[in-house]
LUMDREN-388197 format. One line per 2 residues: number of its first residue (from 0); their letters; for each residue x, y, z of C-alpha. Coordinates in steps of 0.5 Angstrom, whole numbers, plus 2048, in hexadecimal, padded with zeros to 3 digits. Each point is the difference from the previous one (the first is absolute). Example, Ala and Ser with C-alpha at 12.3 -4.5 7.8 and 13.67 -1.06 7.14 Angstrom:
BEGIN
0	AS	819 7F7 810 ~ 802 807 7FE;
***
This chain:
BEGIN
0	MA	831 892 795 ~ 7FF 7F9 801;
2	VT	802 801 807 ~ 7FC 805 802;
4	WM	7F9 7FC 7FE ~ 802 7FA 803;
6	CL	801 804 807 ~ 7F9 803 7FF;
8	IV	7FD 7FA 7FE ~ 803 7FD 808;
10	LA	7FD 806 803 ~ 7FA 7FF 7FD;
12	TC	7FF 7F9 803 ~ 803 801 807;
14	RE	7FA 806 800 ~ 7FB 7FA 7FE;
16	TT	803 7FC 805 ~ 800 805 806;
18	AD	7F8 802 7FE ~ 7FD 7F8 800;
20	GF	804 7FD 806 ~ 7FF 7FF 807;
22	AV	803 7FD 807 ~ 7FD 7FA 803;
24	QT	800 802 808 ~ 7FF 7FB 806;
26	PQ	7FF 805 807 ~ 802 7FA 804;
28	KS	806 7FC 7FE ~ 7FD 7FB 806;
30	VS	7FA 7FE 802 ~ 7FE 7FA 805;
32	AQ	7FA 7FC 802 ~ 7FD 7FB 804;
34	HG	800 7F8 7FD ~ 7FA 7FF 7FE;
36	AS	7FE 807 7FF ~ 7FF 805 7FA;
38	VT	805 806 7FE ~ 800 805 7FB;
40	LP	807 801 7FC ~ 800 807 7FE;
42	CG	802 802 7F9 ~ 7FF 807 7FC;
44	IS	802 804 7FA ~ 803 807 800;
46	PA	7FE 804 7FE ~ 7F8 7FE 801;
48	TS	7FF 7FD 7F9 ~ 7FA 7FB 7FE;
50	AV	802 7F9 800 ~ 7FA 7FE 7FC;
52	DL	803 7FF 7FA ~ 807 7FE 802;
54	EL	803 7F8 802 ~ 801 7FF 806;
56	RW	804 7FA 804 ~ 800 7FE 808;
58	HR	807 7FA 800 ~ 805 7FE 804;
60	PD	807 802 7FE ~ 801 7FA 7FC;
62	GF	7F9 7FE 7FE ~ 7FF 805 7FB;
64	NT	7FD 7FB 7FB ~ 7FB 7FD 805;
66	PV	7FD 806 803 ~ 7FC 801 807;
68	LF	7FC 804 7FC ~ 800 802 7F9;
70	YR	7FB 806 7FD ~ 800 802 7F9;
72	NK	7FB 802 7FB ~ 7FB 803 805;
74	AV	800 7F9 803 ~ 804 7FC 806;
76	QP	802 7FA 7FC ~ 801 7F8 804;
78	VE	805 7FF 804 ~ 804 7FA 804;
80	PQ	7FB 7FC 804 ~ 803 801 807;
82	YR	7FE 808 7FF ~ 7F9 7FE 7FD;
84	GR	7FA 803 804 ~ 805 804 804;
86	VS	803 806 7FC ~ 7FC 806 7FE;
88	LI	802 808 7FE ~ 7FC 804 805;
90	GH	7FE 805 7FA ~ 800 807 7FF;
92	LE	805 7FE 7FA ~ 7FE 807 7FD;
94	KG	803 803 805 ~ 807 7FC 7FE;
96	NV	7FF 7FC 807 ~ 802 7F9 7FF;
98	SL	800 7FD 807 ~ 800 7F8 800;
100	RL	7FB 7FD 806 ~ 802 7F9 802;
102	EN	7FD 7FC 805 ~ 800 7FA 804;
104	LT	807 801 801 ~ 805 7FA 801;
106	LA	807 7FF 801 ~ 801 800 7F9;
108	DR	7FE 806 7FE ~ 806 803 804;
110	GE	805 804 7FD ~ 801 805 7FA;
112	YV	7FB 802 7FB ~ 801 804 7F9;
114	CY	7FB 805 7FD ~ 801 801 7F9;
116	IK	7FC 805 7FC ~ 801 801 7F8;
118	SP	7FD 804 7FB ~ 802 800 7F8;
120	VW	806 804 801 ~ 802 800 808;
122	YD	800 7FB 805 ~ 803 801 807;
124	TA	800 7FB 807 ~ 800 801 807;
126	TV	800 7FA 806 ~ 7FD 7FF 807;
128	NL	802 7FB 805 ~ 7FB 7FC 803;
130	TV	801 7FD 807 ~ 7FA 7FB 803;
132	RV	801 7FF 808 ~ 7FE 7FA 803;
134	MG	7FF 800 808 ~ 804 7FB 803;
136	SA	7FF 7FB 805 ~ 7FF 801 808;
138	LD	806 801 804 ~ 803 7FA 803;
140	LS	804 802 807 ~ 804 7FB 804;
142	IA	805 800 806 ~ 807 7FC 802;
144	ET	804 801 805 ~ 807 800 7FE;
146	GE	803 802 807 ~ 804 805 804;
148	GQ	7F9 803 801 ~ 7FE 802 7F9;
150	VN	7FB 7FC 7FB ~ 800 800 7F9;
152	VT	7FA 803 7FD ~ 7FD 7FE 7F9;
154	CA	7FB 803 7FC ~ 7FD 7FD 7F8;
156	SG	7FC 801 7FB ~ 7FE 7FE 7FA;
158	GW	7FC 801 7F9 ~ 802 807 7FF;
160	CP	801 805 7FA ~ 804 803 7FE;
162	EP	805 800 806 ~ 7FD 802 807;
164	EL	804 804 805 ~ 801 7FD 807;
166	TW	801 804 806 ~ 802 7FE 807;
168	TD	7FE 806 806 ~ 800 7FF 807;
170	GE	7FB 802 805 ~ 801 807 800;
172	GR	800 800 7F8 ~ 807 801 7FF;
174	VL	803 7FC 7F9 ~ 804 7FA 801;
176	SA	805 800 7FB ~ 804 7FB 803;
178	HL	7FD 7FA 7FC ~ 802 7FB 7FB;
180	RE	7FB 7FF 7FA ~ 7FF 7FB 7FA;
182	LS	7FB 800 7FB ~ 7FE 7F9 7FB;
184	AD	7FB 800 7FA ~ 7FB 7FB 7FE;
186	DA	7FF 7FD 7FA ~ 7FA 805 7FF;
188	GL	805 806 801 ~ 7FD 802 807;
190	VG	805 802 805 ~ 801 7FE 807;
192	VS	804 803 805 ~ 803 7FD 806;
194	SW	804 804 806 ~ 803 7FF 807;
196	LL	804 805 805 ~ 803 7FD 807;
198	YS	7FD 805 806 ~ 800 800 807;
200	SS	7FB 7FB 804 ~ 7FB 805 803;
202	ES	7F9 7FE 804 ~ 7FD 807 7FE;
204	EW	802 803 7F9 ~ 7FD 7FE 7FA;
206	LS	803 800 7F9 ~ 7FC 801 7FA;
208	CS	802 7FD 7F8 ~ 7FC 804 7FA;
210	VG	800 7FD 7F9 ~ 7FC 804 7FA;
212	VS	802 804 7FA ~ 7FC 805 802;
214	DQ	7FD 804 805 ~ 7F9 7FD 7FF;
216	ER	802 7F9 7FE ~ 805 7FE 807;
218	RE	7FF 7FA 805 ~ 803 801 806;
220	GR	801 7FC 807 ~ 803 800 807;
222	IL	804 7FB 804 ~ 802 800 807;
224	PY	808 7FE 800 ~ 800 7FD 806;
226	IS	800 7F8 801 ~ 7FE 7FD 807;
228	RG	804 7FA 803 ~ 7FA 7FC 800;
230	QT	800 801 7F7 ~ 807 7FF 800;
232	TD	7FF 7FA 803 ~ 7FA 7FF 7FB;
234	RT	804 802 7FA ~ 807 7FD 801;
236	GQ	7FF 7F9 803 ~ 7F8 7FE 801;
238	SG	7FF 802 7F8 ~ 806 7FD 7FE;
240	GW	7FF 7FA 803 ~ 7F9 7FF 7FE;
242	IA	802 801 7F9 ~ 805 7FB 800;
244	AF	7FC 7FB 803 ~ 7FB 802 7FB;
246	VI	804 7FE 7FB ~ 803 7FA 803;
248	TL	7F9 7FD 800 ~ 7FE 802 7F9;
250	LL	806 7FC 7FE ~ 7FE 7FA 804;
252	LL	7F9 800 7FE ~ 803 801 7F8;
254	TL	804 7FA 801 ~ 7FA 7FC 803;
256	LI	7FC 801 7FA ~ 805 7FF 7FB;
258	GM	802 7F9 803 ~ 7F9 7FE 801;
260	FI	7FE 802 7F8 ~ 806 7FC 7FF;
262	LY	7FD 7FA 804 ~ 7F9 800 7FD;
264	RK	804 801 7F9 ~ 803 7F9 801;
266	GL	7F9 7FD 803 ~ 803 801 807;
268	IQ	7FA 803 804 ~ 7F9 801 7FD;
270	YP	7FB 805 803 ~ 7FC 7FD 805;
272	VT	7F9 7FD 800 ~ 7FC 806 803;
274	ST	7F8 7FF 7FC ~ 7FC 7FB 7FE;
276	PP	7FF 7FF 7F9 ~ 7FA 7FF 7FC;
278	DG	7FC 7FA 7FF ~ 803 7FB 7FC;
280	ER	807 803 800 ~ 803 7FC 806;
282	PT	801 7FA 7FF ~ 7FF 7FA 805;
284	CA	806 7FD 803 ~ 803 7FB 805;
286	GA	802 801 807 ~ 806 7FD 802;
288	EE	7FC 7FC 805 ~ 7FC 7FE 7FC;
290	SL	805 7FD 7FB ~ 7FE 7F8 7FF;
292	PL	800 7FC 7FB ~ 7FA 7FF 7FC;
294	KD	7FF 7F9 802 ~ 801 802 808;
296	KM	7FB 805 800 ~ 7FB 7FC 7FD;
298	EG	801 7FB 805 ~ 800 805 806;
300	KL	7F9 802 7FD ~ 7FE 7F9 800;
302	KT	802 7FE 807 ~ 7FC 805 803;
304	AD	7FA 7FE 7FC ~ 7FA 7FD 803;
306	KE	800 7F9 7FE ~ 7F9 800 7FE;
308	TN	802 805 7FA ~ 807 7FD 7FF;
310	TA	7FE 7FD 7F9 ~ 7FE 807 7FE;
312	VT	806 804 802 ~ 804 7FA 7FD;
314	EW	7FC 801 7FA ~ 801 808 801;
316	AE	807 800 801 ~ 801 7FC 7F9;
318	KD	7FD 806 7FD ~ 801 807 800;
320	TN	801 803 807 ~ 801 805 805;
322	TN	7FB 805 802 ~ 802 803 806;
324	DS	808 7FF 800 ~ 805 805 7FD;
326	IL	804 7FB 7FD ~ 7FC 7FE 7F9;
328	LT	801 7F8 800 ~ 7FC 7FF 7F9;
330	PE	801 7FD 7FC ~ 804 7FB 802;
332	WD	807 7FF 7FD ~ 7FF 7FA 7FB;
334	LL	7FA 804 7FD ~ 804 806 800;
336	KS	805 7FC 7FC ~ 7FB 7FD 7FC;
338	HT	800 807 7FC ~ 807 801 7FE;
340	VK	801 804 7FB ~ 802 7FC 7F9;
342	NI	805 805 7FF ~ 804 807 803;
344	SL	806 804 7FE ~ 803 807 800;
346	DN	7FE 805 7FB ~ 808 803 7FE;
348	ST	7FC 806 7FD ~ 7FF 802 807;
350	VP	806 7FF 803 ~ 803 806 803;
352	PF	807 802 7FE ~ 804 7FE 807;
354	LE	7FC 7FA 801 ~ 802 7F9 7FB;
356	VR	7FC 7FA 7FE ~ 804 7F9 800;
358	DL	7FE 7F9 7FE ~ 7FE 804 7F9;
360	KR	7FE 7F9 7FD ~ 7FA 800 805;
362	NT	801 807 803 ~ 7FE 7FF 807;
364	EV	806 802 803 ~ 801 808 803;
366	TC	806 804 803 ~ 803 807 802;
368	PD	807 7FE 7FE ~ 802 807 803;
370	PL	7FD 803 806 ~ 804 806 801;
372	KA	7FF 802 7F9 ~ 7F9 7FF 800;
374	QG	7FE 804 807 ~ 802 806 7FD;
376	HG	7FA 7FF 7FA ~ 7FB 804 7FE;
378	NK	7FB 7FA 800 ~ 7FE 7FF 807;
380	FP	7FC 7F9 800 ~ 804 7FC 7FC;
382	HV	7FC 7FA 7FD ~ 7FF 7FB 7FA;
384	LC	7F9 7FE 7FE ~ 7FE 7F9 7FD;
386	KE	7FD 7FF 7FA ~ 7FA 7FD 802;
388	KF	7FA 804 801 ~ 7FA 7FD 804;
390	RS	7F9 802 7FF ~ 7FC 7FB 803;
392	GK	801 7F9 804 ~ 804 7FD 805;
394	HC	808 800 7FF ~ 805 7FE 804;
396	WG	807 800 800 ~ 807 802 804;
398	VK	806 804 801 ~ 807 7FE 803;
400	IW	803 805 804 ~ 806 7FE 803;
402	EE	806 7FA 7FE ~ 803 7FC 805;
404	GK	808 801 800 ~ 806 803 804;
406	NI	801 807 802 ~ 7FA 7FF 805;
408	EA	7FD 806 803 ~ 7F9 7FC 803;
410	KI	7FF 7F9 802 ~ 7FA 7FC 800;
412	DS	801 7F9 803 ~ 806 7FD 803;
414	DK	803 7FD 7FA ~ 7FD 804 7FA;
416	II	803 808 7FF ~ 7FE 805 7FB;
418	QQ	802 806 7FD ~ 7FA 805 802;
420	KQ	7FE 805 7FB ~ 7FF 808 803;
422	SW	7FB 802 7FC ~ 7FA 7FD 7FB;
424	YV	7FA 800 7FF ~ 7FA 7FD 7FB;
426	GV	7F8 800 7FE ~ 7FD 802 7FB;
428	CS	7FE 807 7FC ~ 7FA 802 7FC;
430	DT	802 801 7F8 ~ 7FE 807 801;
432	AE	806 801 805 ~ 804 7FD 7FB;
434	AR	802 807 7FC ~ 802 803 808;
436	TH	804 7FB 802 ~ 807 801 803;
438	RV	7FE 807 802 ~ 7FA 800 804;
440	PL	7FE 7FE 807 ~ 7FE 7F9 801;
442	TQ	7FA 801 802 ~ 7F9 7FC 7FF;
444	KN	7FD 807 7FD ~ 806 800 7FB;
446	GF	7FE 7F9 7FE ~ 806 7FB 804;
448	WV	7FE 7FB 806 ~ 806 7FE 803;
450	LQ	804 7FC 805 ~ 807 804 802;
452	YE	805 7FE 804 ~ 806 805 802;
454	KG	805 7FE 805 ~ 800 804 806;
456	TG	7F8 801 7FF ~ 7FE 7F9 7FF;
458	LF	7FA 7FD 7FC ~ 7FA 804 7FF;
460	AN	7FB 802 7FA ~ 7FF 806 7FC;
462	SD	7F9 803 803 ~ 800 806 803;
464	PP	802 801 805 ~ 805 7FA 7FF;
466	TP	7FE 7F9 803 ~ 805 7FD 804;
468	VQ	800 7F7 7FF ~ 803 7FD 806;
470	VA	803 7FA 7FF ~ 804 7FB 804;
472	TM	805 7FE 7FC ~ 802 804 7F9;
474	FR	7FF 7FB 7FA ~ 803 7FF 7F9;
476	RL	7FA 7FE 7FC ~ 7FA 803 7FE;
478	GM	7F9 7FF 7FD ~ 7FC 804 7FE;
480	FL	7F9 7FE 7FE ~ 7FB 805 7FC;
482	DC	7F8 7FF 800 ~ 7FE 805 7FA;
484	DK	7F8 7FF 801 ~ 801 801 808;
486	HT	805 805 7FE ~ 805 7FE 806;
488	LS	808 7FF 800 ~ 802 7FC 806;
490	FY	808 7FE 801 ~ 803 7F9 804;
492	NV	806 7FE 803 ~ 802 7FA 7FC;
494	DT	805 7FE 805 ~ 7FA 7FF 805;
496	KL	7FA 800 7FC ~ 7FD 806 804;
498	HL	7FB 805 7FE ~ 804 807 800;
500	CT	7FC 805 7FE ~ 7F9 801 7FB;
502	FE	7FF 807 7FC ~ 7F9 801 7FF;
504	NV	7FC 804 7FA ~ 806 7FF 7FC;
506	RA	7FD 802 7F9 ~ 803 803 7FA;
508	AN	7FE 808 7FF ~ 7F9 802 7FC;
510	VN	7FE 7F8 800 ~ 7F8 800 800;
512	PK	7FF 7F8 803 ~ 7F9 800 7FD;
514	SQ	803 801 7F9 ~ 803 7FB 7FC;
516	CT	803 802 7F8 ~ 7FC 7FD 7FB;
518	SK	802 804 7FA ~ 806 802 7FD;
520	NE	7FE 807 801 ~ 800 800 807;
522	RP	806 801 804 ~ 803 7FA 803;
524	PN	800 7FF 808 ~ 806 802 803;
526	SL	804 7FB 804 ~ 805 7FF 805;
528	IP	808 7FF 7FF ~ 805 7FC 805;
530	LI	806 804 802 ~ 806 7FF 803;
532	SP	806 804 803 ~ 806 7FD 803;
534	GV	801 807 804 ~ 806 804 7FE;
536	RD	805 800 807 ~ 803 7F9 7FE;
538	SL	801 7FB 7FA ~ 7FD 7FA 802;
540	VM	7FC 7FD 7FA ~ 7F8 7FF 801;
542	KI	7FC 7FB 7FC ~ 7F9 800 7FE;
544	RA	7FD 7F8 7FE ~ 7F9 7FE 7FE;
546	DV	801 7F9 804 ~ 801 802 807;
548	DK	802 7F9 802 ~ 806 802 7FB;
550	LK	803 805 805 ~ 803 7FB 804;
552	GK	805 7FE 7FB ~ 806 7FC 803;
554	EN	7FC 7FF 807 ~ 7FA 7FD 7FD;
556	KA	804 7FB 7FB ~ 805 7FE 806;
558	KS	7F9 7FD 804 ~ 7FE 7FD 7FA;
560	KA	806 7FD 7FF ~ 800 7FD 808;
562	K	7F9 7FE 7FF;
***
């Protein structure tokens, strides 16, 4: 009896499920559309039943919980960002039509979609496959001679989706099957196809290549399988020779540029002078033919003066002089030395890591102990600043560039031999440029006024463009005279007491000449700081001294004993 009741219950349940059940169907198992277009993925309920109160999901096979479209409680629910604003139902839910509308197709949209419909007691699914079509590039047809009356004809095209078909036909429309084909895919999944075949050379019969995914989306091109003798020469001889010549020329130019860059980094070459700098930036420098001692220069002027005005000329020669000549003869040497600074020393806090200060008691000597290591350092303009800062008045100090010794490179006199430094520079900078030191170019706009020497280039002032300073004989002692009131910086050859170069308009940045600090709240005027660089091309020591005469060292002492 119990078994009978159980069978009746099962039969009743089956009847209820059959009465409320439905089937989900997709009339088309595969749908295709052009990239960027819109497409409808068909799906419906059979028998036709209203889907208004049902739950509907369109999802990918592995994305049930991240549906493309989700309908429940008589409303479309929020979906993933990549589908937002691109998906919708085409309507007619009351008739059981649950087809999906997908717009602005991308390559990521291609693949299989699942149509899922659920009632309180039943559910069913169906699938449809979407193909996104992309039309590829124009055909690239080429021909190459292989010999024995045959040519190799190639046809290629890329950027297709799905995989395209490639067909060769002859002039009469016959399909040529004896060809090789190769497929490739890019990162986006687009397919490229290339094919080539051997064909008898002909001057009148065309070959046709056709590539496409459908009759409507197809590209076609034609080529004549014939190479004239002149074309053969161009392709096999001149073309190859031209390419070889181009490659060789390119390599030579590249080698030349690398060599010039290395020489420029080492300071052996500089940019040529091509323009005239603004007024006040270009220094006044002596020419080699004008390099006479101050005394001889003045005597020459006196000899040409009129006898009646000789007294006036003599007085003029004893004061600040020269308004016409490029060599500034003022102030006189003794007057220069009367403004010698009391003390000058190097500031250890400004020493770059590849320079070294010697004579630590007085901090007056600097060198580059390891030139090879320093030349690969990031700091392109290595120098050391002095502790002293000048805001007003006149100041004179000196630098000893070379030491007498053996292992010589250059001679000065017949009985005196020196080691010659390969690079150096000296001068002043504004204190506003101090924070940018070692890395910015040594230009006056950046707050630097320097006299510089590079072996292979010579002596020059850092105007824009650089101004060459001609000297008949290279010196080893250099004097500097800074006039803060007249805003000039002059350089002198201490060995011969010759003027070398004078910068004008030497001012620290943001200084108002008419203003003076009278209150503690006012910012003090900017100042000028002496600097010295031994360069990074040798390890010879440079010395800076307050008293110019002390630069003479042993030579000066020997002369004193002789007297």
